[in-house]
C-alpha positions in Angstrom: 95.7 110.8 99.2 96.5 111.7 102.8 96.9 115.3 103.9 100.7 115.2 104.2 101.0 114.1 100.5 98.6 116.8 99.4 100.7 119.4 101.3 104.0 118.4 99.7 102.3 118.2 96.3 101.1 121.8 96.7 104.5 123.0 97.5 106.0 120.9 94.6 103.6 122.4 92.1 104.7 125.9 93.3 108.2 124.8 92.4 107.1 123.4 89.1 105.4 126.7 88.3 108.8 128.4 88.0 109.0 126.8 84.6 106.4 129.4 83.6 108.4 132.5 82.6 105.8 134.9 84.1 106.1 133.2 87.5 109.9 132.8 87.3 110.4 136.5 86.5 108.0 137.9 89.1 108.7 137.1 92.8 105.3 138.4 93.9 103.5 136.3 91.4 105.6 133.3 92.5 104.6 133.8 96.1 100.9 134.1 95.1 101.1 131.0 92.9 102.8 129.0 95.7 100.0 130.0 98.1 97.5 129.1 95.4 98.9 125.6 94.7 99.3 124.9 98.4 95.7 125.9 99.2 94.3 124.4 96.0 96.1 121.1 96.7 94.1 120.8 99.9 90.9 122.7 99.3 88.7 119.7 98.2 89.4 118.1 101.6 87.9 121.0 103.5 84.8 118.8 103.9 86.7 116.9 106.6 85.1 119.4 109.0 81.9 117.3 108.5 83.4 114.7 110.8 82.7 117.2 113.6 79.0 116.7 113.0 78.9 112.9 112.9 80.3 109.9 111.0 77.3 109.4 108.9 77.4 112.9 107.4 81.2 112.6 106.9 81.0 109.2 105.2 78.1 110.2 102.9 79.7 113.5 101.8 83.5 113.3 102.2 85.1 113.4 98.8 81.7 113.9 97.3 80.5 117.4 96.2 83.8 119.0 97.0 85.6 116.7 94.6 82.9 117.0 91.8 83.4 118.7 88.4 81.6 121.9 89.4 83.6 122.1 92.7 86.9 121.7 90.8 86.0 124.8 88.7 84.8 126.7 91.8 87.9 126.0 93.9 90.3 127.3 91.2 88.3 130.5 90.6 87.6 131.2 94.3 91.1 130.6 95.6 92.8 132.6 92.8 90.3 135.5 93.3 90.9 135.8 97.0 94.7 135.7 96.6 94.5 138.2 93.7 92.6 140.6 95.9 95.7 140.9 98.1 98.0 141.3 95.1 96.0 142.9 92.2 99.2 143.7 90.3 100.0 140.1 89.5 98.7 138.2 86.5 95.3 136.6 87.5 95.4 134.3 84.5 98.7 132.7 85.6 97.7 132.6 89.2 94.4 130.9 88.3 96.0 128.4 85.9 98.4 127.0 88.5 95.8 127.0 91.3 93.4 125.2 89.0 96.1 122.7 88.2 96.6 122.0 91.9 92.9 121.3 92.5 92.6 119.1 89.4 95.6 117.0 90.5 94.2 116.7 94.0 91.0 115.1 92.7 92.8 113.1 90.1 95.1 111.3 92.5 92.3 110.6 94.9 90.4 108.5 92.3 93.2 106.0 92.2 93.0 104.8 95.8 90.5 102.4 97.3 88.4 105.1 99.0 87.8 107.0 95.9 85.7 110.1 95.1 82.5 111.2 93.4 84.6 112.9 90.8 82.0 112.4 88.0 79.2 114.4 89.7 76.8 115.8 88.5 76.8 113.2 85.7 77.1 110.3 88.0 77.0 109.9 91.8 78.9 106.6 91.8 82.1 106.4 93.8 85.2 106.2 91.6 87.9 104.1 93.2 90.4 102.5 90.9 92.3 101.0 93.8 95.9 100.8 92.7 97.5 103.6 94.7 97.5 103.5 98.6 96.0 106.5 100.3 99.5 107.1 101.7 102.1 105.9 99.2 105.6 106.0 100.7 107.2 106.1 97.2 105.2 109.1 96.1 105.6 111.0 99.3 109.3 110.2 99.5 110.0 111.5 96.0 108.3 114.8 96.9 110.4 115.1 100.1 113.6 114.4 98.1 112.6 117.1 95.6 111.9 119.6 98.4 115.3 118.9 99.9 117.0 119.3 96.6 115.2 122.6 96.1 116.2 123.8 99.5 119.9 123.2 98.8 119.8 125.0 95.5 118.5 122.7 92.7 116.3 124.2 90.1 112.7 123.5 91.4 111.1 123.5 88.0 113.3 120.8 86.4 113.5 118.9 89.6 109.8 118.4 90.0 109.3 118.0 86.2 111.7 115.0 86.5 109.9 113.7 89.7 106.5 113.9 88.1 107.7 112.1 85.0 108.9 109.2 87.4 105.6 109.3 89.2 103.6 109.1 86.0 105.6 105.9 85.1 105.0 104.6 88.6 101.2 105.0 88.1 101.4 103.0 84.9 103.4 100.3 86.7 100.8 100.1 89.6 98.0 100.0 87.1 99.7 97.0 85.3 100.2 95.3 88.7 96.4 95.6 89.4 95.5 94.4 86.0 97.6 91.3 86.4 96.0 90.6 89.8 92.4 91.0 88.4 93.3 88.8 85.4 94.5 86.0 87.7 91.4 86.3 89.8 89.1 86.1 86.8 91.0 83.0 85.5 90.5 81.3 88.9 86.9 82.5 89.4 85.3 82.6 85.9 82.0 83.9 87.4 83.7 86.9 89.0 81.5 90.0 88.9 83.7 92.5 90.6 87.2 92.8 92.1 87.9 95.5 94.7 91.6 96.0 95.1 93.2 97.8 98.0 97.0 98.3 97.8 98.9 98.5 101.1 102.0 100.6 101.9 104.1 97.6 100.9 104.7 97.6 97.1 104.0 93.9 96.6 101.2 93.4 99.2 97.5 94.0 98.3 94.1 93.2 99.7 91.3 92.0 97.4 87.5 91.6 97.9 86.0 89.4 95.1 82.3 89.3 94.2 81.0 86.3 92.3 77.5 85.2 91.5 77.0 83.3 94.8 79.9 84.3 97.1 82.2 86.9 98.4 85.9 86.1 98.7 88.4 88.1 100.7 92.1 87.6 100.0 95.6 88.9 100.1 98.1 89.2 97.3 101.8 89.0 98.1 104.4 89.0 95.3 101.8 88.0 92.8 100.5 85.0 94.9 96.8 85.2 95.8 95.6 83.7 99.0 91.9 83.5 99.9 91.5 84.1 103.6 87.7 84.4 104.0 84.6 83.2 102.1 81.0 84.2 102.6 77.8 83.2 100.9 76.2 86.0 99.0 72.8 86.4 100.6 70.3 89.2 99.6 68.9 91.4 102.3 65.7 90.0 103.9 62.4 91.8 103.2 61.5 92.2 106.9 60.2 95.0 109.0 63.3 95.2 111.1 65.5 95.4 108.0 63.3 98.1 106.5 63.6 100.1 109.8 67.3 99.7 109.8 67.6 101.1 106.3 66.0 104.3 107.5 68.8 104.9 110.0 71.3 107.6 108.9 74.3 105.6 109.8 73.2 102.5 107.8 72.1 104.5 104.8 75.4 106.4 104.7 77.3 103.1 104.8 75.2 101.5 102.1 75.6 104.6 99.9 79.4 104.3 100.1 80.3 100.6 100.4 80.2 98.5 97.2 81.2 95.2 98.7 79.7 94.2 102.1 78.1 91.3 104.0 75.4 91.6 106.7 74.4 89.6 109.8 71.5 89.7 112.2 71.8 88.7 115.8 68.8 88.4 118.2 69.2 89.3 121.9 66.7 89.5 124.7 66.1 93.2 124.5 67.0 94.0 120.9 68.0 92.8 117.4 71.3 93.9 116.1 72.0 94.2 112.4 75.6 94.6 111.2 76.9 95.6 107.8 80.6 94.8 107.2 82.7 96.3 104.4 84.9 93.5 103.0 87.5 95.7 101.3 89.5 96.7 104.4 90.4 93.5 106.2 93.2 94.2 108.7 94.7 91.6 111.0 91.8 89.2 110.8 89.3 92.1 111.5 87.0 94.1 109.3 87.2 97.6 110.8 84.7 99.5 108.6 81.2 98.7 109.8 77.7 100.0 110.3 75.6 98.7 113.2 72.0 99.3 114.3 70.2 98.0 117.3 66.4 97.7 117.1 64.3 97.3 120.2 61.5 94.7 120.5 59.0 97.5 120.1 60.5 98.3 116.7 62.3 101.5 117.4 66.0 102.2 116.9 67.9 102.1 120.1 71.4 102.9 118.9 73.5 102.9 115.7 77.0 103.6 114.6 79.1 103.6 111.4 82.8 104.1 111.0 86.2 102.5 111.6 86.4 100.3 114.7 89.3 97.9 115.4 87.9 95.9 118.3 84.5 94.7 119.6 85.1 96.4 122.9 85.4 99.9 121.2 82.3 99.2 119.1 80.3 98.4 122.2 81.4 101.7 123.7 80.1 103.5 120.6 76.7 101.8 121.0 76.1 103.1 124.6 72.6 104.2 125.3 72.4 106.6 128.2 74.8 105.3 130.9 74.2 101.7 130.2 75.7 99.6 127.4 73.3 97.5 125.4 
């Protein structure tokens, strides 16, 4: 989920913790638990600082190790221990339990969007992205805001957020059923479907889909249950060429390929260089595919420039591929 949702979730879990008699009856413990749930609800995303290094490192690692099973255990223990050091008189067990719950919920909700996490590490490095909740879901965020307002004006925070999380649980089931119906329709229409990547939008009844069959990729939209195919590409294996082998050694390309499950590629020859472009098909937006990886290989077989990330126009992409003071 987005940072804003993780923040309101952290505060909401602090309110839910008041159902715990130990927390309810000890104002100091409540303050410690609220700090623990707020920090724990955001701690796995501390790897966002990797973006300061470069996009390749960020894409390869964001929501990776910090969202893994060992990290979930580490975050809960570390955060609770630090807070407890400032208030040793409070119950460490209760503080840890609620902090740990916040970390678990953070990782759990992240696996349901299209970006996903490597939540099964160290048992598997695959990206887990179930794709039926948007990274920012207005309904989920809005319910949390309503709950926080109700708490501020005097409502019981424990029962308020218990009710809200019951509604959100049912909402997750509803969204899962929506996705299952979409996938069923696609499988009925394309019997040779191998994979369907779904990406919900902020509009409840609008989705994006990327379909992989034996021979083709299809990109489509779903609106109110109606599926429309908007792009179709032949499924072509990567060529076994020297230039492609060199491209695969580039950090930007390897980061993209480690993350993207559904992509197409294209090679363009120019006078001074060869450009290889990998295009993720899951995130089509306004007739454009913004998540790409590009490498430019010189005629003497060395990498001139490369880039991976989110780009919404060719002009901006060319700016990212500057070499020295001259655009390629």
